[in-house]
HTML snippet that shows the backbone in 3Dmol.js (N, CA, C, O; Angstrom):
<script src="https://3Dmol.org/build/3Dmol-min.js"></script>
<div id="view" style="width:600px;height:400px;position:relative"></div>
<script>
const pdb = `
ATOM      1  N   MET A   1     180.448 215.473 -22.725  1.00  0.00           N
ATOM      2  CA  MET A   1     181.976 216.267 -23.131  1.00  0.00           C
ATOM      3  C   MET A   1     183.125 215.933 -21.914  1.00  0.00           C
ATOM      4  O   MET A   1     182.909 216.064 -20.709  1.00  0.00           O
ATOM      5  N   GLU A   2     184.232 215.530 -22.453  1.00  0.00           N
ATOM      6  CA  GLU A   2     185.257 215.237 -21.683  1.00  0.00           C
ATOM      7  C   GLU A   2     186.279 216.394 -21.339  1.00  0.00           C
ATOM      8  O   GLU A   2     186.417 217.240 -22.223  1.00  0.00           O
ATOM      9  N   TYR A   3     186.966 216.541 -20.257  1.00  0.00           N
ATOM     10  CA  TYR A   3     187.978 217.521 -19.912  1.00  0.00           C
ATOM     11  C   TYR A   3     189.129 217.553 -21.033  1.00  0.00           C
ATOM     12  O   TYR A   3     189.644 216.484 -21.360  1.00  0.00           O
ATOM     13  N   SER A   4     189.516 218.674 -21.588  1.00  0.00           N
ATOM     14  CA  SER A   4     190.822 218.946 -22.414  1.00  0.00           C
ATOM     15  C   SER A   4     191.623 218.608 -21.451  1.00  0.00           C
ATOM     16  O   SER A   4     191.325 218.499 -20.262  1.00  0.00           O
ATOM     17  N   ARG A   5     192.994 218.381 -22.111  1.00  0.00           N
ATOM     18  CA  ARG A   5     194.071 218.106 -21.441  1.00  0.00           C
ATOM     19  C   ARG A   5     194.546 219.252 -20.692  1.00  0.00           C
ATOM     20  O   ARG A   5     195.218 219.049 -19.680  1.00  0.00           O
ATOM     21  N   GLU A   6     194.221 220.689 -21.149  1.00  0.00           N
ATOM     22  CA  GLU A   6     194.816 221.568 -20.424  1.00  0.00           C
ATOM     23  C   GLU A   6     193.612 221.982 -19.209  1.00  0.00           C
ATOM     24  O   GLU A   6     194.007 222.512 -18.170  1.00  0.00           O
ATOM     25  N   GLU A   7     192.442 221.762 -19.370  1.00  0.00           N
ATOM     26  CA  GLU A   7     191.482 221.727 -18.323  1.00  0.00           C
ATOM     27  C   GLU A   7     191.764 221.062 -17.180  1.00  0.00           C
ATOM     28  O   GLU A   7     191.757 221.531 -16.042  1.00  0.00           O
ATOM     29  N   PHE A   8     192.099 219.569 -17.629  1.00  0.00           N
ATOM     30  CA  PHE A   8     192.404 218.647 -16.548  1.00  0.00           C
ATOM     31  C   PHE A   8     193.799 218.943 -15.768  1.00  0.00           C
ATOM     32  O   PHE A   8     193.869 218.714 -14.560  1.00  0.00           O
ATOM     33  N   LEU A   9     194.726 219.374 -16.372  1.00  0.00           N
ATOM     34  CA  LEU A   9     196.005 219.755 -15.647  1.00  0.00           C
ATOM     35  C   LEU A   9     195.731 220.965 -14.856  1.00  0.00           C
ATOM     36  O   LEU A   9     196.413 221.095 -13.839  1.00  0.00           O
ATOM     37  N   GLY A  10     194.926 221.813 -15.106  1.00  0.00           N
ATOM     38  CA  GLY A  10     194.803 222.871 -14.290  1.00  0.00           C
ATOM     39  C   GLY A  10     193.990 222.632 -12.967  1.00  0.00           C
ATOM     40  O   GLY A  10     193.972 223.373 -11.984  1.00  0.00           O
ATOM     41  N   MET A  11     193.303 221.413 -13.149  1.00  0.00           N
ATOM     42  CA  MET A  11     192.273 221.329 -11.884  1.00  0.00           C
ATOM     43  C   MET A  11     193.027 220.836 -10.698  1.00  0.00           C
ATOM     44  O   MET A  11     194.216 220.543 -10.819  1.00  0.00           O
ATOM     45  N   ALA A  12     192.209 220.694  -9.196  1.00  0.00           N
ATOM     46  CA  ALA A  12     192.789 220.451  -8.244  1.00  0.00           C
ATOM     47  C   ALA A  12     192.198 219.304  -8.070  1.00  0.00           C
ATOM     48  O   ALA A  12     191.069 219.012  -8.462  1.00  0.00           O
ATOM     49  N   LEU A  13     193.115 218.475  -7.345  1.00  0.00           N
ATOM     50  CA  LEU A  13     192.610 217.062  -7.189  1.00  0.00           C
ATOM     51  C   LEU A  13     191.056 216.670  -6.787  1.00  0.00           C
ATOM     52  O   LEU A  13     190.392 215.763  -7.288  1.00  0.00           O
ATOM     53  N   TRP A  14     190.664 217.560  -5.786  1.00  0.00           N
ATOM     54  CA  TRP A  14     189.285 217.512  -5.066  1.00  0.00           C
ATOM     55  C   TRP A  14     188.150 218.033  -6.364  1.00  0.00           C
ATOM     56  O   TRP A  14     186.938 217.879  -6.211  1.00  0.00           O
ATOM     57  N   ASP A  15     188.592 218.505  -7.321  1.00  0.00           N
ATOM     58  CA  ASP A  15     187.638 219.443  -8.522  1.00  0.00           C
ATOM     59  C   ASP A  15     187.290 218.298  -9.502  1.00  0.00           C
ATOM     60  O   ASP A  15     186.304 218.380 -10.235  1.00  0.00           O
ATOM     61  N   ILE A  16     188.162 217.170  -9.501  1.00  0.00           N
ATOM     62  CA  ILE A  16     187.697 216.039 -10.639  1.00  0.00           C
ATOM     63  C   ILE A  16     187.059 214.964  -9.977  1.00  0.00           C
ATOM     64  O   ILE A  16     187.003 213.925 -10.635  1.00  0.00           O
ATOM     65  N   GLY A  17     186.646 214.949  -9.032  1.00  0.00           N
ATOM     66  CA  GLY A  17     185.674 213.529  -8.595  1.00  0.00           C
ATOM     67  C   GLY A  17     186.312 212.360  -8.134  1.00  0.00           C
ATOM     68  O   GLY A  17     185.642 211.331  -8.049  1.00  0.00           O
ATOM     69  N   LEU A  18     188.014 212.357  -7.687  1.00  0.00           N
ATOM     70  CA  LEU A  18     188.340 211.140  -7.508  1.00  0.00           C
ATOM     71  C   LEU A  18     187.957 210.854  -6.092  1.00  0.00           C
ATOM     72  O   LEU A  18     188.366 209.777  -5.659  1.00  0.00           O
ATOM     73  N   PHE A  19     187.276 211.579  -5.311  1.00  0.00           N
ATOM     74  CA  PHE A  19     187.141 210.968  -4.177  1.00  0.00           C
ATOM     75  C   PHE A  19     185.380 211.407  -3.728  1.00  0.00           C
ATOM     76  O   PHE A  19     184.824 212.346  -4.297  1.00  0.00           O
ATOM     77  N   LYS A  20     184.804 210.730  -2.853  1.00  0.00           N
ATOM     78  CA  LYS A  20     183.611 211.222  -2.623  1.00  0.00           C
ATOM     79  C   LYS A  20     183.096 212.595  -2.090  1.00  0.00           C
ATOM     80  O   LYS A  20     181.919 212.919  -2.250  1.00  0.00           O
ATOM     81  N   ASP A  21     183.940 213.345  -1.494  1.00  0.00           N
ATOM     82  CA  ASP A  21     183.852 214.517  -1.236  1.00  0.00           C
ATOM     83  C   ASP A  21     185.114 215.436  -1.067  1.00  0.00           C
ATOM     84  O   ASP A  21     186.255 214.975  -1.110  1.00  0.00           O
ATOM     85  N   VAL A  22     184.873 216.596  -0.899  1.00  0.00           N
ATOM     86  CA  VAL A  22     186.160 217.652  -1.058  1.00  0.00           C
ATOM     87  C   VAL A  22     186.851 217.152   0.252  1.00  0.00           C
ATOM     88  O   VAL A  22     188.033 216.863   0.066  1.00  0.00           O
ATOM     89  N   GLU A  23     186.443 216.994   1.419  1.00  0.00           N
ATOM     90  CA  GLU A  23     187.339 216.761   2.731  1.00  0.00           C
ATOM     91  C   GLU A  23     188.027 215.398   2.642  1.00  0.00           C
ATOM     92  O   GLU A  23     189.109 215.184   3.190  1.00  0.00           O
ATOM     93  N   ALA A  24     187.340 214.456   1.909  1.00  0.00           N
ATOM     94  CA  ALA A  24     187.944 213.057   1.731  1.00  0.00           C
ATOM     95  C   ALA A  24     189.156 213.274   0.945  1.00  0.00           C
ATOM     96  O   ALA A  24     190.218 212.786   1.333  1.00  0.00           O
ATOM     97  N   SER A  25     189.077 214.090  -0.319  1.00  0.00           N
ATOM     98  CA  SER A  25     190.209 214.507  -1.226  1.00  0.00           C
ATOM     99  C   SER A  25     191.428 215.183  -0.518  1.00  0.00           C
ATOM    100  O   SER A  25     192.627 214.937  -0.642  1.00  0.00           O
ATOM    101  N   LYS A  26     190.884 215.963   0.139  1.00  0.00           N
ATOM    102  CA  LYS A  26     191.874 217.172   1.190  1.00  0.00           C
ATOM    103  C   LYS A  26     192.635 216.210   2.194  1.00  0.00           C
ATOM    104  O   LYS A  26     193.760 216.505   2.596  1.00  0.00           O
ATOM    105  N   ASP A  27     191.996 215.067   2.579  1.00  0.00           N
ATOM    106  CA  ASP A  27     192.770 214.187   3.724  1.00  0.00           C
ATOM    107  C   ASP A  27     193.426 213.179   2.761  1.00  0.00           C
ATOM    108  O   ASP A  27     194.249 212.412   3.261  1.00  0.00           O
ATOM    109  N   ALA A  28     193.178 213.088   1.497  1.00  0.00           N
ATOM    110  CA  ALA A  28     194.093 212.201   0.897  1.00  0.00           C
ATOM    111  C   ALA A  28     195.377 212.948   0.424  1.00  0.00           C
ATOM    112  O   ALA A  28     196.468 212.378   0.391  1.00  0.00           O
ATOM    113  N   PHE A  29     195.195 214.289   0.048  1.00  0.00           N
ATOM    114  CA  PHE A  29     196.097 215.204  -0.258  1.00  0.00           C
ATOM    115  C   PHE A  29     197.322 215.334   0.950  1.00  0.00           C
ATOM    116  O   PHE A  29     198.542 215.318   0.786  1.00  0.00           O
ATOM    117  N   ARG A  30     196.669 215.447   2.000  1.00  0.00           N
ATOM    118  CA  ARG A  30     197.622 215.601   3.246  1.00  0.00           C
ATOM    119  C   ARG A  30     198.349 214.431   3.537  1.00  0.00           C
ATOM    120  O   ARG A  30     199.454 214.480   4.075  1.00  0.00           O
ATOM    121  N   GLU A  31     197.684 213.178   3.148  1.00  0.00           N
ATOM    122  CA  GLU A  31     198.361 211.970   3.463  1.00  0.00           C
ATOM    123  C   GLU A  31     199.255 211.555   2.380  1.00  0.00           C
ATOM    124  O   GLU A  31     199.973 210.568   2.542  1.00  0.00           O
ATOM    125  N   LEU A  32     199.276 212.342   1.094  1.00  0.00           N
ATOM    126  CA  LEU A  32     200.579 212.368   0.074  1.00  0.00           C
ATOM    127  C   LEU A  32     201.399 212.998   0.427  1.00  0.00           C
ATOM    128  O   LEU A  32     202.523 212.565   0.173  1.00  0.00           O
ATOM    129  N   GLN A  33     201.307 214.316   1.180  1.00  0.00           N
ATOM    130  CA  GLN A  33     202.198 215.042   1.636  1.00  0.00           C
ATOM    131  C   GLN A  33     202.972 214.498   2.761  1.00  0.00           C
ATOM    132  O   GLN A  33     204.193 214.638   2.827  1.00  0.00           O
ATOM    133  N   ALA A  34     202.265 213.869   3.662  1.00  0.00           N
ATOM    134  CA  ALA A  34     202.892 213.266   4.783  1.00  0.00           C
ATOM    135  C   ALA A  34     203.793 212.042   4.195  1.00  0.00           C
ATOM    136  O   ALA A  34     205.022 212.079   4.261  1.00  0.00           O
ATOM    137  N   LYS A  35     203.110 211.001   3.640  1.00  0.00           N
ATOM    138  CA  LYS A  35     203.928 209.882   3.407  1.00  0.00           C
ATOM    139  C   LYS A  35     204.907 209.866   2.092  1.00  0.00           C
ATOM    140  O   LYS A  35     205.797 209.044   1.877  1.00  0.00           O
ATOM    141  N   GLN A  36     204.535 210.953   1.281  1.00  0.00           N
ATOM    142  CA  GLN A  36     205.342 211.081  -0.287  1.00  0.00           C
ATOM    143  C   GLN A  36     204.880 210.195  -1.243  1.00  0.00           C
ATOM    144  O   GLN A  36     205.501 210.009  -2.289  1.00  0.00           O
ATOM    145  N   TYR A  37     203.612 209.506  -0.916  1.00  0.00           N
ATOM    146  CA  TYR A  37     203.191 208.366  -1.857  1.00  0.00           C
ATOM    147  C   TYR A  37     201.776 207.912  -1.491  1.00  0.00           C
ATOM    148  O   TYR A  37     201.430 207.704  -0.329  1.00  0.00           O
ATOM    149  N   ILE A  38     201.176 207.807  -2.298  1.00  0.00           N
ATOM    150  CA  ILE A  38     199.478 207.485  -2.304  1.00  0.00           C
ATOM    151  C   ILE A  38     199.315 206.765  -3.654  1.00  0.00           C
ATOM    152  O   ILE A  38     199.828 207.079  -4.727  1.00  0.00           O
ATOM    153  N   ARG A  39     198.386 205.600  -3.344  1.00  0.00           N
ATOM    154  CA  ARG A  39     197.974 204.816  -4.446  1.00  0.00           C
ATOM    155  C   ARG A  39     196.760 204.302  -4.076  1.00  0.00           C
ATOM    156  O   ARG A  39     196.523 203.798  -2.978  1.00  0.00           O
ATOM    157  N   TYR A  40     195.911 204.439  -5.075  1.00  0.00           N
ATOM    158  CA  TYR A  40     194.420 203.843  -5.320  1.00  0.00           C
ATOM    159  C   TYR A  40     194.357 203.061  -6.383  1.00  0.00           C
ATOM    160  O   TYR A  40     195.041 203.438  -7.335  1.00  0.00           O
ATOM    161  N   GLU A  41     193.642 201.921  -6.540  1.00  0.00           N
ATOM    162  CA  GLU A  41     193.108 201.155  -7.316  1.00  0.00           C
ATOM    163  C   GLU A  41     191.643 201.392  -7.634  1.00  0.00           C
ATOM    164  O   GLU A  41     190.847 201.596  -6.717  1.00  0.00           O
ATOM    165  N   ASP A  42     191.290 201.372  -8.808  1.00  0.00           N
ATOM    166  CA  ASP A  42     189.610 201.318  -9.248  1.00  0.00           C
ATOM    167  C   ASP A  42     189.146 202.662  -8.500  1.00  0.00           C
ATOM    168  O   ASP A  42     188.177 202.531  -7.751  1.00  0.00           O
ATOM    169  N   LEU A  43     189.734 203.969  -8.614  1.00  0.00           N
ATOM    170  CA  LEU A  43     189.413 204.865  -8.100  1.00  0.00           C
ATOM    171  C   LEU A  43     188.355 205.668  -9.005  1.00  0.00           C
ATOM    172  O   LEU A  43     188.706 205.987 -10.141  1.00  0.00           O
ATOM    173  N   PRO A  44     187.010 206.021  -8.521  1.00  0.00           N
ATOM    174  CA  PRO A  44     186.021 206.436  -9.403  1.00  0.00           C
ATOM    175  C   PRO A  44     186.439 207.905  -9.883  1.00  0.00           C
ATOM    176  O   PRO A  44     186.798 208.804  -9.123  1.00  0.00           O
ATOM    177  N   LEU A  45     186.328 207.998 -11.328  1.00  0.00           N
ATOM    178  CA  LEU A  45     186.694 209.396 -11.529  1.00  0.00           C
ATOM    179  C   LEU A  45     185.254 209.826 -12.454  1.00  0.00           C
ATOM    180  O   LEU A  45     184.779 209.026 -13.261  1.00  0.00           O
ATOM    181  N   LYS A  46     184.727 211.011 -12.245  1.00  0.00           N
ATOM    182  CA  LYS A  46     183.494 211.386 -13.197  1.00  0.00           C
ATOM    183  C   LYS A  46     183.998 212.468 -14.020  1.00  0.00           C
ATOM    184  O   LYS A  46     184.670 213.434 -13.659  1.00  0.00           O
ATOM    185  N   THR A  47     183.471 212.093 -15.475  1.00  0.00           N
ATOM    186  CA  THR A  47     183.894 212.962 -16.418  1.00  0.00           C
ATOM    187  C   THR A  47     182.844 214.209 -16.320  1.00  0.00           C
ATOM    188  O   THR A  47     181.861 214.249 -15.580  1.00  0.00           O
ATOM    189  N   ARG A  48     183.335 215.355 -17.358  1.00  0.00           N
ATOM    190  CA  ARG A  48     182.389 216.349 -17.299  1.00  0.00           C
ATOM    191  C   ARG A  48     180.986 216.016 -17.567  1.00  0.00           C
ATOM    192  O   ARG A  48     180.048 216.599 -17.024  1.00  0.00           O
ATOM    193  N   GLY A  49     180.863 215.049 -18.433  1.00  0.00           N
ATOM    194  CA  GLY A  49     179.640 214.773 -18.865  1.00  0.00           C
ATOM    195  C   GLY A  49     178.623 213.836 -17.919  1.00  0.00           C
ATOM    196  O   GLY A  49     177.405 213.701 -18.043  1.00  0.00           O
ATOM    197  N   GLY A  50     179.441 213.289 -17.021  1.00  0.00           N
ATOM    198  CA  GLY A  50     178.674 212.636 -15.609  1.00  0.00           C
ATOM    199  C   GLY A  50     179.071 211.227 -15.836  1.00  0.00           C
ATOM    200  O   GLY A  50     178.600 210.483 -14.975  1.00  0.00           O
ATOM    201  N   ARG A  51     179.817 210.613 -16.759  1.00  0.00           N
ATOM    202  CA  ARG A  51     180.299 209.220 -16.962  1.00  0.00           C
ATOM    203  C   ARG A  51     181.040 208.841 -15.942  1.00  0.00           C
ATOM    204  O   ARG A  51     181.952 209.629 -15.690  1.00  0.00           O
ATOM    205  N   CYS A  52     180.954 207.722 -15.129  1.00  0.00           N
ATOM    206  CA  CYS A  52     182.270 207.403 -13.968  1.00  0.00           C
ATOM    207  C   CYS A  52     183.149 206.252 -14.824  1.00  0.00           C
ATOM    208  O   CYS A  52     182.812 205.239 -15.437  1.00  0.00           O
ATOM    209  N   ILE A  53     184.136 206.749 -14.627  1.00  0.00           N
ATOM    210  CA  ILE A  53     185.456 205.515 -14.995  1.00  0.00           C
ATOM    211  C   ILE A  53     186.143 205.350 -13.704  1.00  0.00           C
ATOM    212  O   ILE A  53     186.261 206.255 -12.878  1.00  0.00           O
ATOM    213  N   ASN A  54     186.594 204.141 -13.568  1.00  0.00           N
ATOM    214  CA  ASN A  54     187.587 203.435 -12.523  1.00  0.00           C
ATOM    215  C   ASN A  54     189.118 203.824 -12.957  1.00  0.00           C
ATOM    216  O   ASN A  54     189.557 203.368 -14.013  1.00  0.00           O
ATOM    217  N   VAL A  55     189.732 204.469 -12.329  1.00  0.00           N
ATOM    218  CA  VAL A  55     191.232 204.634 -12.741  1.00  0.00           C
ATOM    219  C   VAL A  55     192.150 203.948 -11.500  1.00  0.00           C
ATOM    220  O   VAL A  55     191.710 203.624 -10.397  1.00  0.00           O
ATOM    221  N   GLU A  56     193.330 203.833 -11.901  1.00  0.00           N
ATOM    222  CA  GLU A  56     194.496 203.503 -10.978  1.00  0.00           C
ATOM    223  C   GLU A  56     194.943 205.029 -10.861  1.00  0.00           C
ATOM    224  O   GLU A  56     194.837 205.726 -11.871  1.00  0.00           O
ATOM    225  N   PHE A  57     195.459 205.611  -9.627  1.00  0.00           N
ATOM    226  CA  PHE A  57     195.775 206.611  -9.340  1.00  0.00           C
ATOM    227  C   PHE A  57     197.118 206.527  -8.367  1.00  0.00           C
ATOM    228  O   PHE A  57     197.065 205.968  -7.272  1.00  0.00           O
ATOM    229  N   VAL A  58     198.067 207.009  -8.771  1.00  0.00           N
ATOM    230  CA  VAL A  58     199.433 206.702  -8.058  1.00  0.00           C
ATOM    231  C   VAL A  58     200.129 208.161  -8.134  1.00  0.00           C
ATOM    232  O   VAL A  58     200.249 208.644  -9.260  1.00  0.00           O
ATOM    233  N   SER A  59     200.541 208.811  -7.157  1.00  0.00           N
ATOM    234  CA  SER A  59     201.164 210.003  -6.746  1.00  0.00           C
ATOM    235  C   SER A  59     202.305 209.881  -5.963  1.00  0.00           C
ATOM    236  O   SER A  59     202.327 209.233  -4.917  1.00  0.00           O
ATOM    237  N   ASN A  60     203.470 210.615  -6.537  1.00  0.00           N
ATOM    238  CA  ASN A  60     204.609 210.406  -5.530  1.00  0.00           C
ATOM    239  C   ASN A  60     204.953 211.889  -5.207  1.00  0.00           C
ATOM    240  O   ASN A  60     204.152 212.650  -5.750  1.00  0.00           O
ATOM    241  N   VAL A  61     205.750 212.408  -4.605  1.00  0.00           N
ATOM    242  CA  VAL A  61     206.404 213.498  -3.996  1.00  0.00           C
ATOM    243  C   VAL A  61     207.866 213.437  -4.417  1.00  0.00           C
ATOM    244  O   VAL A  61     208.568 212.547  -3.937  1.00  0.00           O
ATOM    245  N   TYR A  62     208.420 214.386  -5.346  1.00  0.00           N
ATOM    246  CA  TYR A  62     209.730 214.214  -5.629  1.00  0.00           C
ATOM    247  C   TYR A  62     210.625 215.648  -5.114  1.00  0.00           C
ATOM    248  O   TYR A  62     210.284 216.798  -5.389  1.00  0.00           O
ATOM    249  N   GLY A  63     211.550 215.352  -4.500  1.00  0.00           N
ATOM    250  CA  GLY A  63     212.290 216.355  -4.290  1.00  0.00           C
ATOM    251  C   GLY A  63     213.135 216.787  -5.454  1.00  0.00           C
ATOM    252  O   GLY A  63     213.498 216.067  -6.385  1.00  0.00           O
ATOM    253  N   VAL A  64     213.444 218.289  -5.242  1.00  0.00           N
ATOM    254  CA  VAL A  64     214.250 219.069  -6.485  1.00  0.00           C
ATOM    255  C   VAL A  64     215.423 219.728  -5.929  1.00  0.00           C
ATOM    256  O   VAL A  64     215.381 220.681  -5.150  1.00  0.00           O
ATOM    257  N   ASN A  65     216.666 219.060  -6.457  1.00  0.00           N
ATOM    258  CA  ASN A  65     217.898 219.717  -5.916  1.00  0.00           C
ATOM    259  C   ASN A  65     218.365 220.992  -7.071  1.00  0.00           C
ATOM    260  O   ASN A  65     218.858 220.905  -8.196  1.00  0.00           O
ATOM    261  N   THR A  66     218.027 222.003  -6.361  1.00  0.00           N
ATOM    262  CA  THR A  66     218.403 223.357  -6.856  1.00  0.00           C
ATOM    263  C   THR A  66     219.785 223.785  -6.930  1.00  0.00           C
ATOM    264  O   THR A  66     220.178 224.681  -7.677  1.00  0.00           O
ATOM    265  N   LYS A  67     220.635 223.007  -6.000  1.00  0.00           N
ATOM    266  CA  LYS A  67     222.221 223.623  -5.785  1.00  0.00           C
ATOM    267  C   LYS A  67     222.957 222.922  -6.928  1.00  0.00           C
ATOM    268  O   LYS A  67     222.923 221.703  -7.096  1.00  0.00           O
ATOM    269  N   LYS A  68     223.568 223.711  -7.636  1.00  0.00           N
ATOM    270  CA  LYS A  68     224.787 223.186  -8.647  1.00  0.00           C
ATOM    271  C   LYS A  68     225.992 223.166  -8.211  1.00  0.00           C
ATOM    272  O   LYS A  68     226.906 222.783  -8.940  1.00  0.00           O
TER     273      LYS A  68
END
`;
const viewer = $3Dmol.createViewer("view");
viewer.addModel(pdb, "pdb");
viewer.setStyle({}, {cartoon: {color: "spectrum"}});
viewer.zoomTo();
viewer.render();
</script>
């Protein structure tokens, strides 16, 4: 069984198996916050059913201008 869109969007990065362990995932998140950009090729993602798929993962940090 795969994750529904709603389940997937509500999960933290380290909950969906993108990295080998929680600490590695948290380290990657800190890297993203520091560099404003992170990219991995062929990153293993484990589905709810246990199937492993490789994904390209790219994340950017964008600023929001709230002044009008």
